[in-house]
N, C-alpha and C positions, 0 to 999 in steps of 0.2 A: 762161611764167614770165619770160622775158626782156622781153617786151612789157609785162607787168604791172609789172615792176620799173622799167622806163623811164618808164612812165606815172605811177606812184605816187611813186617815189622820185627819178626823174631820173637814175638810174644803173643799169648792168647789175648784176643780183644776183650774178653770178659771172663769172670771167674764163676759166676753163678747164673742159673737160669730159673726164673720164677714162673711156674706154670699155674695159671688160674683157670677157673671154669668159664663157661660160656656166659655171655650177656644176653639174656632172653627178654622177650617182651613182657608187658605187665601181667599177662595171663600165664606166663611160664612157657610159652611156645618159642621154639627156635626161630630166629629171624630169617626170613627168606623172601625172595622176589615173588614166588607164587602166592604166598600169604599176604604180601603187601604190608608187612608189619615191620619193615626195616626202619632204622633211624638214620637220618642224614646228619652227621656230626657238625657239618658247617652251618646248617640251619639252627641246630641247638646252640652252637657257639654264638651265632648272631643274636639269638633271643636271650640267652642266659649268661653267656660269657664262657671262655675256655676254662677259667679257673673253677667255676661252678661245676662244669662237666667233669673235669679231672677229679675234683674232690668227691663228687658223688660216686664216681666209679671206684676210686681208691678206697673210700670208706665202706663200700658195699661188697667188694670182691675179697674173697678168702681163697687160699690155695686149695684147688681141687673141687671147689663148690661153685655151682652156677648162681647167678644173681638175676633179679628181675629189674628191668629198666622202668622205673616209675617216675612220672613227672613231679609228684609231690616231693620226692627225695631231691630232685633237681632244684625245685623251688626252695627247699630248705637250705641247700648249699648256697644258692644265690642270696638268700636272706642272711646267711652267715657272713658272706662277703660284704654285704651292706652294713651289717653290725660292726664288723672289723673296721670298715672305712669310716663310719661315723665316730667310733671310739678314737680312731687315729686323728680325725679332724679335731676332736675335743682336745686331745693331747697337744697337737701342733698349735692350736689357738692359744693354749696356755703357756706355750714355750716362746711365742713371738710377741713383740710389742706392736704398737700401731704402725710402725714403719716396716714391719716384717723382719726385724732383727731378732736374733735369739736372745732371750733374757738369761741372766746369770744362773748357773746351776752349781750345785755342790760338787766339789772335786772328789771323785771316787776312784782316783788312780791308784790309791793304796789299798783299795778294797771297800766295797759298799758297807761291809759290816762295821767299819770304823767310823762311819758317819753317825750323826745324831738322829737315828731312825726312830720313828714312832711305831707303835704296835702293828698298825695296818701295813706299814712299809715292810717290816720284818715278815709279816704273814705272807704278803704277795711274793716277796723274793724267795722265801722258803718254799712256798707252793710251786713256783716256777722251777726252782732248783730240784724239787722232787720229781716234777714232770719231766725235766731233762733226763734224769736217770731212767725213768720208766719208758719214755718214748724212744730213747736211744736203744734200750734193751729190746723193745718191740721191733724196731727197724732192723736191728742186727739179726733177729729171728724171722724177718720177713712178715711180721704180723702187722701188715699195713693198715688194716681196718681198725685194729685196736689203737695204733698210734694216731690215726686220724681222729678217732672218737675222743681221745684224751686231749689232743690239742684243741679240738672243738670245744670241749667242756671248759678247758682252762681259759680260753679267750672269751667265750660267751658268758659263762657263769662267774668265774673268779674275777677276771679283769673288768669286763664291761658292766656286769650287773652289780658287782660289789666294790672292787677297789676304787673305781672312778667315783662312785657315790660316797665312799668313805673319805676320799681325799679332797673332794670339792671344797669343803669348808676351809681347809688350809690354803688352797690355791686362791681363794677369794679373801683371805684374811690379811692381817697387817704385819705379821711376823716374817720379815724378808728372809731371814736365815732359814727358817723352817720351809718357806716356799721354795728356796733353792734345793733343799733336800727332796721335797715332794716332786719337783720337776725332774731331778736326777733319777728318782725311782721310777717315775712314769716312763722316761725314755729308756732306761735299762730294761724294765719289764717288757715294754713294747718291742724293743729290739730283740730280746731273747725269744719272745713268742713268734716274731716274724721269721727268725732263723728256723725255728721248729716247724713252722707252717710252710716255709719256702718250697720244700720238695713236693708238696701237695698243691699249692696255689702260687706258682712262681711269679705271675704277672702283677697281681695286686700287691703282693708283698714287696716286690722290687719297686713299684711305684711309690708306696708309702715310705719305704726306706729312703728314697731320694729327697723327701721333705724333712727328714730328721737330721739333727746335728751330727756331723761326721768327724768331729774332733780334728778339724783342720784339713782333712782330706776330702775335698768337695767332689772328687771323681770316683769315690769308692762305690762299689756295687755290692749288693747283698750277696749275689752269687759267688763273690770272691771271699766272703767272710768265713771264718772258721766256725765249725759246729760248736754250740754251747756245751760246756763240760760241768758235770756235777761237782760242787765244792762243799766240803763239810762246814766251812766258815759261814755259809748261808743257810744252815739248818737251825731254825728257831722253833723248836717243838712247843715250848710254852706259849709263844705268841700264836702259833697255829691253833692250839687248843683254846686259847682265850678268844680269838676272833670267831672260831666255830661256835662257841657258846653265845657270843653276842649276835651272830647271824641267826642262830636258832631262836633266840629271844625276839629278834626283829620279825622273823617269819611268824612266830606265835602271836605277836601283837597285831600284825597285819591280818592274820586269820581271824582273830577275835573281832577286829574292826569290821571285817567283811561279813562275818556271821551276824553281827549286831546291826548290819546295814548302816554303820556310821560313816559319814562322809570323810574322805581322806584328809580334807582340810580341817576337820574338827580336832582340836588339841585334846589329848587324853592325859590322865594321870595313871601311874602304875604303882602297884605295891608288890614288892618282890621279897619272897622268903627263900633264901638260899643257904646251903651248907657246903662244907668241904672247900676244895680249891675253887669251885664254881662261884662261891660267894665273893671271893676276891676278884675273879674274872668279871663278874657282873658290875662290881663297883668301879673297876678300872675302865670299863667300856660303856658306862651309862650314857656318856655324851653321844655315842652312836645311836642309841635308842631315841634320844631326844631329837637329834638332827634328822634321822632317816625314818623313824617310825612316828614322828610328830608327837612325841610325848613331852609335855611341858614340865612335869614334876614326877620324880621317882622317889618313893619311900621304901627303905629297907627295914624289914621287921625281923624279929627273932622267934616269934611263935605264931601259931594260927589264931590265937586269941586276939591278935591285933588286926586280923583281916576284916575289912569293911563288910557290911551285910550284903549290899547289892553289887555283885561283881560277876564278871565272866572270867574264866580262868584257863590257864594253860600249864601243863606239867612237862618239865624237861628233866634231864638227869641232875638231881640235887638242886633243882630250881623250880619254884612255883611262882607264876606270874598272875596277878589279879588286877583286872582293869575295871574300875567303877564306871558304869555307863548310865547311871541314874534312870531317867524315864525312857532312854533309848534301849534299855535292856529288854530283850525278849527272853523271859525265863523258860518258855517252852522250847525255844531253839537251843538254849544252853543245856537244858535237860536232855534233849535229843542228842546233842553233841556228846555229852558225857556218857550216855548209854552206848553210843556207837564206839566211843573210845574204850569203854569198858569191855565191849564185845571183842574189839581188836586186841586189847591187851590180854584178855583171857585166852584168845587163840595163840598169841605169842608165848604165853606161859605154858600152855599145853604142849605146843610144838617143841619148845626148848626143853621142858621137863621130859618129854618123850625121848628126846635124843639122849639125855643124861641117864635115863632109866634103861637105855638099850646097852646091855652088857658088851655087845659086840663093838658098838661105837666107842665106848669108853676104853675098851682094851686095845683097839686098833688105831684109833686116832692119836695124833701127836698130843703131847701134854699141853702144849700152848693152845691148841684148838679146843681141847676139853675145858681148860681154864677160861677161855674166852666165852664158851657157852654158859659156864657157871656164872660169870659176871653178867651176861645178858639176862639170865634167869633172875638173878638178884635185882637187877635194875627194873625188869618188867614187873616183878612182884611188888616192888616198892611203889612204882607208878600206879599199879592197879589198886593197891591199898588206899592211895590218896584219892583216886577217882571214886572208889566205893564210899569213902568217908564224905566226899563232897556231894554225892547224889541226893541223900536225904535232905540236905540243907536247901538245895534248889527245888526239890519236890514240894517242900513246905511253902515256898514262895509261889509256886504254880497254883497250889490249892487256895 
């Protein structure tokens, strides 16, 4: 092929060759006719789709290593395609009116960062911006599986599970100018993610692209678009930290609800004790807790003396969340949870302290790594102290 290219075209047909391992069966055996364990790709494509097969292979193969062909991984790839399709349908439904015409969107021609973005808008744009840099670097180094996993996490977790939920209230609201911004961010985020996913799943991404606004060019194809580029203007570190704190709080409240066996429809009240920058983050994002975690009232307190007696709790970094559950509270379950958390944190403290007490690690590791471990230790010790302080209070209720 190289010789033919040089002879006919005067240039090499390709610059790099990626050598990957064998694709073996689920038991690790080499596929062969004698064993009858071969896979007919056409049958797989008919059942799961070409994109699912491509994504499963690209996300599982690493240079020089064999992989096992497992149907559960193929089903996971198909589920990912379904998740993307449903999220795209939601986006398109909120872009079009009853006649199928696109609703007005904010004009981001001078840069998305100049629009009246909300915290969640800045978070998703910044998160995708970071992913662009990371995935591009992975592909440049032929780390296909890492790139595939990052785009999977970005679409499934950040966009589908979080941003769509965070932005729903605005799309259904009455502020038309804000709705224009929300629509613009939805389209920009989805388009950038489709570009990142296109090398892995070209068919579904091209199909979804055809339904999105094309800025006057109705004949545009995704495959002709330029690769997204990282831009410093879309780096919003504070909003990333703020939304991460809010999402951790929502997860904590959901976990508390599940442990107390409280119905998702039951409205809760929350008491929050926070310090440092996290205190401001929690106050700025409390509407997310109300809308997504179904919390009807949030009270911010300054000391533990103000914590109600009958509560279930969650401890985060500089944040303590208390949810009164009245007669639904199972004190035995809360005590068991606190004891498990105490055991986990003791293990983290022991592991981190062991690292820092290792003279070889401290001497050889970069200063930034050592400092990060020290910060972890301080955080774990603080969380452990709060858990230990809480256990006797709950034990008294059990007795």
